[in-house]
N, C-alpha and C positions, 0 to 999 in steps of 0.2 A: 575539196575540203582540206584545211590545213592539217599538217601532221601533228601539230600541237595547238592547244587552244588556251587563251588567257581570258579570264573574267575581267572584263574591263568595263568600267563605267565609261560613258561617252566623254572624251576628254577634248578640251579646246586647246589649240596651240597657244603658247605664250606670246604675249604682245611684244612687238619689237620696241626696244627702248629708245631707239634713235628718233629724234624729231625731224620733221621736214617743215614745209610751209605751215605756219600756224602762230598762235598767240603765245608769247612768252609772258606769263602773268607777272613776272618780276621785272619786266622792262617795258619800254614804250613802243616796242615793235607792234604794228597793227596785226589784227587777227585776219588771216587770209582764208579761214575756213568758217563755215557755219553749220549748225546741226542739220542733218538731212534724214528723211524718213524712208527713203527708198533707194536700193542699189541702182535703180534705173535713172535717177535724177542726175543732173549735170555734175554734181559734186563727185560722183563715183562712176559715171558712165564710161570714162576712159581708163579706169583703174584695172590693173591685173590682179590686185589683191586688196582686201579691205578688212576693217575692224568693225565689229558690231557690238553695241551694248543694248541689252533689253532688260526690262524689269517685269515682275509679276507678283501676285500675292504669295505670301509665305506664312504658313501656320506651323510653327515648330512641332506641335503635338502630332500633326498629320504628315508633315513633309520631312522632318528631320530623321525619324527612324527609317531604316532600310526595310524593304520587303524581303522576306526570307523564303527560299525554296526549302524543300524537304530536308536536304542535307544540312543546310545552314541552321534550320530550326532545331534539328537534332543536336547540333553542336552547342547551340545556345541553351537548350534545355538541360543538357548534361553539365555544362559549365555553371549554370545558375544553381543547380540542385546539388551537384557532387564536387564542385571545385574544378580544377583544371581538366579540360576535356581534350583527349588526344584524337587526332584524325590523320590517317595515313593515306597518301595519294601519290600517284606517279604523274599527276597533272598539275594544274595551277593551284594556288592557295584558295581554299574553298570560301573563305570569308575574310574580307579586308580588315586590316587593323584600323582602329580609330573611328569606326562608324558607330552610330547609336542604334541599338536594337531594343525592341519591346518584348517583355516576358512577364506574364501574369500581372499586367497593369503597371509594372515598373519599367524603368529605362536604364540601360547599361551601355557602357562604351567597351568595345572589343580590343583585345590585345593578344598577340600570339608570339611564339618563338619556335624555331626548328629544334627539335630535341634528338632527331636521328635522321641519318641519310644512308640509304642502302642502294647498291647496284643490283638490279634484277634482270633476268634474261628477257630479251625482246625478240619476237618472231615477226618477220615481215608479213603483213596482212593486206590483202586487196578486198575491197567490198564494192559491189556495184548493184544498183537498183534503179528502175524507172517505173513510172506509173503503169499499171497493167501487166507488169512482168510476172511470168509464171515459170516454174521449174520445167525442164525438158521432160518429155514423156518417159515414164519409168524411173525417173530420179527420185530418190528418197528426200523428203522434206522434213527437217527437224524443227520443232517449235522451240522458240527462244527459251521458254520456261523449262524445257527438258534438258537443256545444256548444263554441263557442270558449272559451278560458280565461277571457276577461272575463265571459262569461255565467255560467260555473260559479262564479266567484268572487263575482259579484253575488248569485246564488241562495244560495250558502252563507252569505253575510253576512246575508241576510234570514231564512233558514229554520233553519239549524243553531243549536241551543241549547248554548252552551259548558258550561252546568251539567250537561247530559246526556252529555257526552263520556265514553266509557268505559262508559256505561249504555245498552245497546241500540246502535242505529246513529246516534244523535244526531238522527234525524228524528222528527217527531210520530208518535204511536202511534195516535191515534183520528181527529183532524181538525185542520185548519189553516185559518186565515183571517187573512191579512195585508192590510192596506189602506194605501196611500200610503206604502210604505216607501221611503226615499231610497236606492235601490240605487246603489252607487259604480261608475263607469266611468271609470277614469283616462285611457283613450284616447279618451274621448268617444263610445264606442259604435260606432266605425268598422267593426269586424268583427263586431258583435253580430248574432245571429239573433233576439234577443228584443226589442230596442228598436224601438218603434213597431208592435208586433204582439201578437196573442193567440196563444199557443203552448201546445200540450199537451206536457208534458215527462214522460217516464217516468224516475223516479229511484228506483233499486232496485226495490221492488215497488209503488210508488205512482205514479199518473198524476195530475199536478198541472196545473191551469189557471194560466197565467202571463200577465199583462197588463202591458206596460211602455210608458210614455209615449214619444212620438216625439221630444220635446224636453226638454232639461234646464232646469229652472227654479230650481234651487238647487245649492249645492255642499256637499261633505262634507269634514270635516277628516281628513287622512291623516297619521299620525305615524310616525316612524321611531325605534324604541328601540334603544339599544346596551346589551347585557348583558355584565356581567363577573361572575366568580366569585372568591370568597375561600375558599381551602381552610381548613377548621376542624378536620378530623380525618382521619387516614389509615386508620382502621379503626373497628370498632364500639366497642372498648374506649376508644379515644381520644374517640369521640363521647360516650360516657357521662360521661367526665371533663369534656368541654367543657360538656355540659348541666348538670352539677352546679355547675360554676364560674360559668356565665353565668346560668342560670335558676333554680336551686334556691333556694327561700325557706324558711329555717328558722323554725319557728313555736313552738318549745318554750317561749319566754319570754313568750307572750301572756298577758294577764290571764285570770282564771278565766272571766269572762263570754264572752270570745271563744273560749276553749278549749271551753266547753260547746257553742258553735255548731259548731266544727270536729268535735267528737266526734259530734254528731248527724249531721253530713254524712257522716262516715266510716261510721257505722252504717247509713246508707241515704240520707238527705237531710235538710236543714234548710230550713225554710220559715217566712216571716213576712210579715205585711201590709206593703205600702209606705205611707209612706216608711220607710226603714231605721231600725231602732232605734239607740240610741247605740252599743251594743256592735258591731253589724254595720257601722255606719258607720266605727267605729274600725278594725275588721278590714279593711274595704275600703281605708281610707286606708293602712294598713300594706302591703297588697298593691300599692297604686299606686306605692309607692316601689321596688318590684322590677320586673324586666323580665317582661312577659307572654310566654307561649309564642307563637311566630309561627304555630303550627299546633297544634291543629285549628281554633281559632276565637278570636275576641276574648273577653276576660274569662276566660282560662284560664291557670293557673299550675302550675308544678311545685313541690310543697311537701313539706316533711318535718316530721313531728310524732312525737315519741317514737320516733325511729329508723325510722319507716315513711315511705316516699316514695310520693306519689300525684299524680294529676291532679285539681286543684280547679277547678271551673267555676261561674260565677255567671250567672244569667239572671233575667229578669223575665217575669211573665205578667200578662195583663189579661183580665178577663171581659167 
């Protein structure tokens, strides 16, 4: 498991801007490529990397707001009712800026700033667990809920995977091996039961072996974020209007070569070898002038073609 974790939304690599064999829509050069619907077809069979465009239905009221875990929901509720909401963490930013959230039937866009940065002591922590593991005979097992708050926070920082929040219980499902994790102890471990010991901890239905150094040899950065909300819509109808005004990209006037790419993507998918053809590069440049959707991922747009609105996503693959 990584020593630090980042909440990341699945991100696609940026398309290569350089053109290769393909149509220059502003010249008379012939188009050497045609839309393809499968990476196994001849157009991409010999490629080592490729670019894929896909489309799908998009309903702003359902798809634009992000799903919130317990921590994120608490931040949103406090910011909506009390104004700026502070959140202190030694990990990653708990809630991204610029995403749309739902609260009490209304919709808001998030913003944050770092208002404080502190250096706190960190103690080297090892944690190991595998399915069926038990403590040695005679060893004392401490239940997670019986640990001081500082120990619980340090273990959560080391073990819980933010990517898995809402999927299962956030704990590893098969095994766990963490070595030399810099576990944060803001109070210097004064009330800790783990610091300086090997402890068997029963956490939900898992018995973990936890070893924590007795001395702190490094520090960890702790940041305090202050979150604010901007209301963008009072109901779903208003949100649809907001999405159309802010994010919708009208593509009716694209040249024929770009239209053929979009048509193939709407029919299923469009794919070509990297680097991008002239037509695809031009389409990508056109899209770059519009605002991407803040959700579900990077390189995603809300587009309209011939009266039909959809989600357009661009990604790359490498063999």
